[in-house]
C-alpha positions, 0 to 999 in steps of 0.5 A, a space after each residue: 565500657 568501664 566508665 559506663 559500668 560506673 555510670 549505671 551503678 551510680 544511676 541505680 543507687 543514686 536516690 539512696 546514695 543522696 539520702 545517706 549523704 544528706 543524713 551524714 551532712 546534717 549529722 556531722 555539720 553543725 551549720 546544716 543542723 542550725 540553718 533551718 534549711 529543709 532536708 529535702 531541698 538539700 537532698 535534691 541538691 546533692 542528687 543533681 550533683 550525682 546526676 552531673 557526675 553520672 551524666 559525664 561518666 557516659 561520655 567516652 572522653 574526659 569532657 571539656 567542662 566549659 562547654 558542658 551543657 549539663 554543667 551550664 544548666 546545673 550552674 543556672 539552677 544552682 544559682 537559685 539554691 545558693 541565694 537560698 543557702 545565704 538566706 539559711 545562713 549556711 557558711 560557704 565552708 560548711 557547704 563545701 564540707 557537704 560536697 566533700 562528704 558526697 564525694 567520699 560517699 560516691 567512692 565508698 559505693 564504687 569500692 563495694 561495686 568493684 570489690 570482687 573483681 579485678 580492675 586495671 589500676 589505670 582505669 581507677 586513676 582516670 576515674 579518680 581524676 574524672 570524678 575529682 575534676 567534676 567535683 572541683 568545677 561543681 565547687 567553683 561554680 557553687 562558690 561563685 553563685 554563693 558569694 555572688 548571692 551574699 554580695 547582692 544581699 549585702 549591696 541590698 542592705 547598703 542601698 537601704 542604709 543610704 536611703 535611711 540616712 537621707 530620710 532620718 531627719 524627717 522620720 520618727 521610725 526606721 526598720 531594718 531586718 537582717 539574717 543571723 550572720 556575723 558579716 551583717 552586723 557591720 551594716 547595723 553598726 554603720 546605720 547606728 553611726 549614721 542615725 546618731 550623728 544625724 541626731 547631733 550626738 557628740 563623738 563620745 555618745 556616738 561611739 557609745 551607741 555604735 558599741 551598744 548597738 553592736 553588742 546587742 546585734 552581735 548577741 542576737 546573731 550568736 544566740 538568736 539563730 532563726 531563719 526569721 532573722 533579726 529585727 532592728 527598730 529605731 524610734 526617734 523622739 525629741 527626747 531619746 533614741 530608742 533601738 530594739 533588737 529582736 531575735 526569734 532564737 532560743 532566748 534566756 533568763 535575763 535576771 541579773 545579767 550584766 549586773 556584775 563586773 565581767 572579765 573585760 578581756 573575755 570575749 564572751 559574757 560582757 555584752 549586757 554589762 557593756 550596753 548597761 554602762 554606755 546607754 541610759 536605758 537597757 531593757 531585756 524581755 526574753 524567756 527560754 525558747 521564745 527569743 529575745 527583745 532587747 531595748 536600749 535608749 539614749 537621751 537626747 541633750 540639747 545645749 
C-alpha cells in the first residue's frame, strides 16, 4: 500500500518533476549547456526513467531486475538515445550527474508528500533501497549503451582510416569529419602520420606534421564546440601536403596569434606558435561567432 501511494504521487507529478529535473540539469552541468542536445529530448529521457521507477513501485515485491520487461524495453530504447548523446558529445560523467539530480529531486518530492504524517521508518528504508537499486540499474544500462555507441563510432573512424591508408597514393584529397571530442584527436594524429609516411617525408618531418595537425585539432576541439563537429581536409599535390581544419565554434581574432614566444611549459596558449615553427605555412581565417578555418602546408622536398 505504501509503495502504491508513492507510485500514485510520482505519477501525478511526473511531467512537472521531469521538467524541473531537466531545467536544473541544464543549469548546473556545463556539458549539457555545451552539448547542443535539444532540451525536449533530454526531458523525455528523464520522464522515461521516472516512469520506470513508478512501474516498479506498483509491484508488491522488490523486482528481480534482470527479468524486468520494462527495463528491457527501456534499455532498448535508450540505446538509440545513447548514440545521440555521443553525437552531441555529452560526457558519460555529465550524463550520470544528470541521473543523480533526478534521483535527488524524486526524494525532494517524496519528502513533501509525507511531511505531515507519520510513516513507519522501515517503509522509508525499503523505499530508499528500491529507488537506489532502480537508479543504479538504469545507470549501468545507460553507461553500457553509451560506451558501446562511442566504441562503434571510434571503430567506424578507424575503419575509414585504414581505407584512407590504402588509397592515399592514388588520390589528391582526403576528408574526415569528427565530433568535438578529445578521444577523436588520436584518430586525426594517426591519419596525419599515415599520410605523411606514405608521402615519404623523413622521420623528423613526420613528427612535425603529427604535432602540428594534432595542435590544430586540439584547438578546434577545445574552442570549436558545435554539433556540426570538425572537418579535416588533406590535399596532396606534387609540391606540398596541405591540411585544413575547420570548426564551427565561437571563433576568435587571429591577428598576432603565435607571433610571440609563449611559455612552453604551459598547457595553453602555445598551439599556434608551435604550428608556425613546425610547418611552412599557417593561415588562419576566423571571426568571433563564425568558427575557424585553419590551413597548414608542408613542402615536399625530393632528393
